[in-house]
N, C-alpha and C positions, 0 to 999 in steps of 0.2 A: 850356208845361206844361198838362196836362189839368186842367180844373176839377174840384174835388172833388164828390162826389155830395151831394145834399140829403138829410139824414137824415129819415125819416118813419115814424111808426107809424100804420098804417091800421086803421080800424074796419071790418071785413068781416062783421060780424054780419048774417046774413040777406041777404047780397049774393052774387050769382052770380059765380064765377070759372071760366074755362075752362082746363082742363088738357088739353093735347094729348099723348097717350102713355098706354100701358097697362102699363108694366113697373115695375121696382123703383124707378127714379128718380121716376116719377110717383107711386108709392105714398108715398114720403117727403113729396113736396109736398102731396099730398091729405091726409095725416095731419096736417100742420101747419095746413092750411086748416080742417080739421074742429075742431081745438083752438081755432081763432080764431072759431068759429061761422059760418064761411062756407058757401056752398052750392056745392060743387064740381060742375062739369059736365065729365065726362071724355069725351074723344073719342079712339077707337082702334079698330082692327079687332077686337082681342081684349083681354081684361083678365087681369091676374095673378090668382092665387087670392084674394089678400087684397082687391084691388079688387073682384072679383066678389062676395065676401062682403059688402062694404059696400054694393054695389048691391042685393043680395038683401035686405039689411036696410032699404033705403030711405034710406040716408044719403047717397048720391051719385046723380047722373043719369049715364046712359051713352048716348052717341051712337055707334053702331057704324058703321065704315066709314073712308074716307080723308078727310083734312082738306079742308074747303071753307070759303070766306070766310063763309058764313052761320053757321058755328059760333060766330062772334064776336058775333052779335046778342044784345043785352040783357045783356052781362056787363061787369063793372067792371075786371077785370084778366085777363091772359092769361099762362099759363105753357106754354112748349114744352119737353117732356121726352121727346122721342123719340130714337132712336139713328140717325136719318136726317138728315144735315145739310141736304139739299134741302128736306125737310118743315119743318124748324125755320126755315129762311130764309123759306119761304113764309108761315109763321105770323107771323114778325116783320114782314114787309113789309105783310101784311094788317092787323096791329094798328096799325102806324105810320100807315097810311092812314086809320084810324078814330080816330086820336088816343087809342088805348088803350095804357096802360103794359104792356110785355111783358118777361118774363124768359125768356131762352133758356139752359137749364142748361149751364154750362161754356162759355159764349160771351159774354164781356163786350161784344164789339163789336156784337153783334146785340141786346143788351138795353138797355131804357130804364129798368129798375129791377133792383136786386140783392136777393136774399134773404140777409140777414145771418146770421152765426153768433150764436146767442141763448143768453143765460144766463137761465133762466126761474125766477123765484121768485114765482110767483103774480101778485099785482098789480104786482110789480116785475119789469121785464124790462130786460136790457142787451143791446143789439144791437151787433155788431162787423162792420165791413165794410172790406175792402181795395180796394173799387171793382171787385171781380171779378178783380183782377190777381194776388192772392196769397191764394186762399182757405184754403190750409193754414196760413198765418200767422194768419188770423182764427180758425181752429179751435183753434190752439195757445193763443192769448190767451183764448179762451173756456174752455178747460180750466183755465187758471190762475185765472180768475175763479170758476169752479165750485168750486175748492178754497177760495177766500177767502170766499165768500158762502154762508152756510148758510140753512136755511129760515126762520130767525128774521127775516130781512130782508123776506121776503114777508109775514109776520104784521105787522111794523111798517108796511109800506106800506099794508096793508089797514086797520089801525087809523087811520093818518093820513088815509086817504081818507074813512073814515066820519066822522071828527071834523073834517074840513077847515073847515067853516063855523064851528063853535064856536071853533076855534083862531084863525081870522081875526077873529072878533068879540072874542075875549079879547085878542088882540095885533094891533091894527090897524096899528101901526107895523112895517114890514118888518124893521127892525133888531132890535126886541124879539122878533119871530116867529123870526128866525134864531137868536137866542141861546137861545130856548126849545127849539128843535129840537136845537141843539148840546148843551145840557146833558142833554136826555133821552137822546140817543144816546151820550153819554159816561158816563151813569150805568148803573144796573142793568137798565134796561128791556130792552135786547137780550138780556141774560143770562136774564131771567125767561121770555121767549119761547123761548129756546133750551132751557131746562129744562122746557118745556111747562107753565109755571105761568101759565096765561092769566088766571085771576081776579086774581092778585096784580099781573100787569102792567097790567090794566085799572084796578085800584085806584091803582096808582102814577101812571098817566096822569091820573086824575081829581084826585088830590091835587096834582100838579104844575100842572095847569091852573087850580086854584083859588087857588094861592099868589099873593100880591101881587108878591112878588119871588122870582125863582128862587133856590133854595138851592144851596150849593156841591155839586158832584158828589160822590156817595158812592163811595168806593173799594171794591175787592173783591180777592179772591185766588183764583187758579185753580191747583190742583195739577196739573201736567202730567207725564206719563211721557214721557221722551225716548228710551226704548229703549236698546239696548246700544251704539250708536255709528253704525251705518249710517243716514244721514239718510233713506234710502228707506223706513225702517220707521216714520217719524213719521206719526201719523194726521192726517187732515184737520182734526179739531177741535183737535189740538195745534198745527198750523200756523196756524190762525186765531187761537188764543189768543196765540201768540208774536208775531203781526203786529199784535195789538191792545194789547200790553203796554206800559205806561210804564216798568215796572221788572221785571227778570228776576233772581231769586235762584236761581243754578244751582249744582249740585254740580260738584266738580272733574272727575269722570269723564264729564260730558256732553261729547261730542266737539265739536271746533271746527266740523266740518261741520254739525252740528245747530245750533249757535249762529249760524252764518251765515244760517240761515233766519229768524231773528227780525227784528223791526222795527229798522231801522238806528239810529234815534235813541233807542232804549230804553236806560235805565241798566242795565248789567249788573254784578252783584255776586256774586263767587264765594263760596259759603258751604259748600263740601263738605269732605270729609276729605282729609288728606294722609297720606303714608306714616308720619309720626310721630304721627298721631292726628288729632283734630278741629281743623281750622283755625279753625272758627267753632262755638261750642257751640250746642246745640239751643235753649237759652234766648235766645241772641242772634239766632238765626234767627226765633224767635217775635217778638222785639222789632222786628226789621226789617220783618216782614210787617205788624205792627200799625201801626208808624210810617207806612209808605208808604200803607197802605190808608186810614188816618184822614186822610191828606193828600189824599184824593180820587184816588189813583193806581190804575190797574189793574195788579195785581201777579201775575206768573207765578212760581210756585215750581216750577222745572224740575229734575226728578229723573231720574237714570239709571234705566233699566228702567221699572218700574211703581211708582207712589207707594205702593201698598198691599201690595207684596211686599217685605218687609224694608226698607222705605223710610221708616218712621216717619210715614207720611202720616196715619194715624189720630190720632196725637198732635197733629199740626198742625191737623187739623180740629177736634179737641176744644178747642184753644186759641182758634181763630178763633170757634167757636160761643160760647164762654164770654165773648168780648169783643164779640159782636154784629157781626162782620165777615161780609158775604155771601161765599160761596165756592161753587166747583164743582170737579169732578174730571174730568180727561181721562185715561183709562187709557193705559198704554204697553205695549210689547212687553217683557215681563220677560226677564231674561237666560237663564233656563232654556229658554224657548221659542226664542229667537233663536239662542243659541249652539249648541244641539242641532241646529236646522235647518241652520245654516251649516256644521256639521261633518258633516252627512249622518246624523245619529243620530235615529231615531224614538223619542220618549220612551216611547211604548207600542207594543206589537207583539203581535199575536195569538199568536205562537210563543214570545215571550220575556218580556213584561212586561204584566201586566194592571192595574198601579197605578203611581202616581207620587207621590213624596214630595219636597216642597221643604223644604230644611233650611238653617239658618244655623249655622255653627260656627267663629266667628272665633278663639276662644281656649279655653283649658282650662275656664274658668268656664262659658262657653256650652255646651261639650260635656258638662259634668256634668249638664245638665238634660235631655239627650236620652234617648228610650226606645230604648236600643241593641238590645234583643231584637227590637223591631218593625222597626228599621232593617236588621237582619241577615237578615230573611226573603228567600227567593229569589223570582224571577219578579216583581220590582218594580224600579223605577228610582229611584235617589236623585240628585237635583239639589242639589248642595251649594254654597251661596253662602259661600265661605270664603277666597277668594284662594288663597294657597299656604302659609298659616301653619297649624301644628298638624297636619300630615299624619301625622307619626309617631304621635301619640296617637290620631288618627282611625283609622288602620289597626289599631292595637293593640286599640282598643275593639271594632271590628267583628269582628276575628278571635276575640277572647275571647267575643263574643256568638254566634259560630257561622257567620259569613259565610265562604264558601269562599275560600281564598287565591287560587284561579284566577279569581275574579270579575273580568271585564273593567272597565277604567276609561278615561275620556278626560278629560284636562285641556285646557280650551279657553281660551287666552290671547287677549285682545283680540278676542273673538268678534264677528263681523260687520264688522270693520274691515279695512282693506287689509293690516295687519300681523298678521292672525290666524295663530296657530299652534295645532296640535292635537297633543297627546302622548298616546299610548295605551300600555296595558300591563295588568298584573293587580294586584289588591289587594296581593299579597305584595310587589311591588317599587314600590308607589306613591311613597313619599317619596324613595327612591333615584333613581327615574326623573325626578321633578320636579327634584331637585338636579342630576342629570347634565345636563339640558337647560336648567337655570337658568330655570324657569318663573316668571314674575313677574305681579303683579297689574296690571290686573284679569283674573282667571281664574276659571272655573267648573269644578267637578268633577262629572262624570256617572259614576255607578257602577251597574253592572248589566249583564245579558246584552246589552242593546241597544247598549252602548258598543262592542262588537266590530264593529258594522256600519260604524263610521267608516272602516275600512280599505277597504271595497268601495263604500260609498255617498257618499263625499266628493265635493263638486262645487265648493267655493269655496276659492280659495287653494291653497297647497301641500298635498301629500299628508301624512297624519299621520306624525309621528315615533314611533318605536317604543321599547319598553322598553330600559332601560340594559343593556349587556352584563353577564354574571354577575360579571366582575371589577371592575365599576365601584364596588362597595361598598368595595373596598380603596383607591380613589382618594380624595384629599383633596377632599371636597365643599365647594362654596361655601356661604356662609351663606344660608339662605333669607330673602328679604325678608318683612317683616310684611304682613299684608293691609291693603288700602286700602279 
């Protein structure tokens, strides 16, 4: 079995490194060397435009011509980055004779060191190597770590580096020092850096350093938008929060695929709505957030769509603020944006709609509060968060306010999910069509001229279903389910 490589971080500041090659690969290597403060010496017959610009700016040296062994005089490292295997082998042989470490790009056998895939967070760097045997695997892992680690970790690393001697003096015992770091990292310090609250983060560090005994970790709540169902629509910040959470309070409509992205050992508590009403009252949700945060837990309140679009996120933040619980918000892709996109419907269009209204109309009482005259205006799009309840009344109100009966609509059921269905028609036959096709929640209604484009621009899942045939109104229609 081949021995593993010895991992090493090299200080190349103001040290000469020879790069043999003047093309795109050499560019990438030189760029990394410049970031590390090295002094790249490029040897090649000609240079790429970018390398030439760096040479003109005095950032790199250039030795024109073909490789010679004297090119290795006075350098610390060597990188062979040409497309000529014979030249690369000559560079490797000459470097070996001089006991210089050499990297031959894409040739692990000729290399005495490998350039790893790097996750760069300022003072914090994570290097990943497969020993040169599987570079694509290393790059894949780097991408996963890029998602997990935000810029706050670089800020933390810089803070700890600046305060290293004070920390060692305050906690000379390694066990005490380890517990100090663990409590800082489990508390609000990373969140404060993530929120760009530098002064508060520094104050918290100073307070923690002065304390005789470390206090229990302070809990927090993060409101996270889970989007409409497709896990690919989760943001990087949402994924990070879900992987840091101790407790996840999630709505019923958050998809299983999204929940699978969360930390495996997190406690999951379903607190969403059911078809018969709220399974957990809002007051109980508030109590759960408060209870777990006061116990020092990192709580994620995971909501379908976006927390601030018909998600009662504002009420939850008001409650948390009133009780002194630290919080942050991670926006999500709201249903109107995702469902329309996955149905091929542009919410605005120069020829059809210059404005967009987001509306919720779950029941008659909520519909009574709407400005129907404004909603009935032409050349605008209505995105209605209403499930499939109240469609008869909704149609009647819009027609009475002057919206044209032939206005196109699209009902999008399970938008962005594998079982997505799109049903299209006109306002005049809206409730009958929904009953004919037995559209069920979760469903979003899009009404306006743009909805007609679903028939030609659809790209995800099955093609749209069309309006019910004229005689369908004489059929015994199934009972519409209530919105969820």
